[in-house]
N, C-alpha and C positions, 0 to 999 in steps of 0.2 A: 683340889683346884683343878679347874678345866678351862682351857683356852685363854689363860692369862698371859699378858705381856709384861715382862720386867726388863726395862731399858734404862741403862745408865744408873743402876742402883748401886750405891756405894756406902761403905762404913768408913768414916773419916776419924771420928774421935774414939770409937770402940775398936774391937779387934776381930769379931766373928760375925759372919752372916752374909754380907753382900746383899743379895735380894731377899733371901729367906734364911731365918735361923729356926730350925726345928728341933724340938727336944721331946717329942712324944714317941709313940710306939708304932703308929700306922701312918705312913706317908703316901699319899696318892697325888700324882701330877700327870695330867693328860693334855697333850696338845698346847703346852706352854712354851713361850719363847724367853730365853734368858740371854740378853744381848748387852755386852759391855758393862757387866756387873763386876764389882771388885770389893775386896776387904783388906784391911791392913794385916791381920793376923792369919785367919783361915776362913774358908767359906767360899768366897767368890760368888757363884750363883746361888749355891745352896750349902749351908752348914748344918750337917745332920749331927747333933749332939745328943745321941741316945745310945745307951748300952745295949739295947735290944730293939730291933725292928721286926715287927710281927709279920708272919706270912700273910700275903694279901696286899702288902705295900707295893706300889707301882710307880715307875717313871716311864711313861709310855708316850711315844711320838712327840717328844719335846725337843726343841732346838737349843743347843748351847753354842754361842758364838762369841769369840773374843773376851772371855771372862778371865780375870786374873786375881791373884791373891797378893 
């Protein structure tokens, strides 16, 4: 993902995720904004549900503001 805006993303009926629910092995986010994202159980802006994140995964130059669980 590059240059994406996630604003007011919420999970109301579920429990995980907020803006993104990720269950893979390589996660790359560059220049993204996560603003006012929320989830009932876990996640908020990003819920990473993976037992192993591979080398090379990045969260680079992203803005996280006012995210809640």
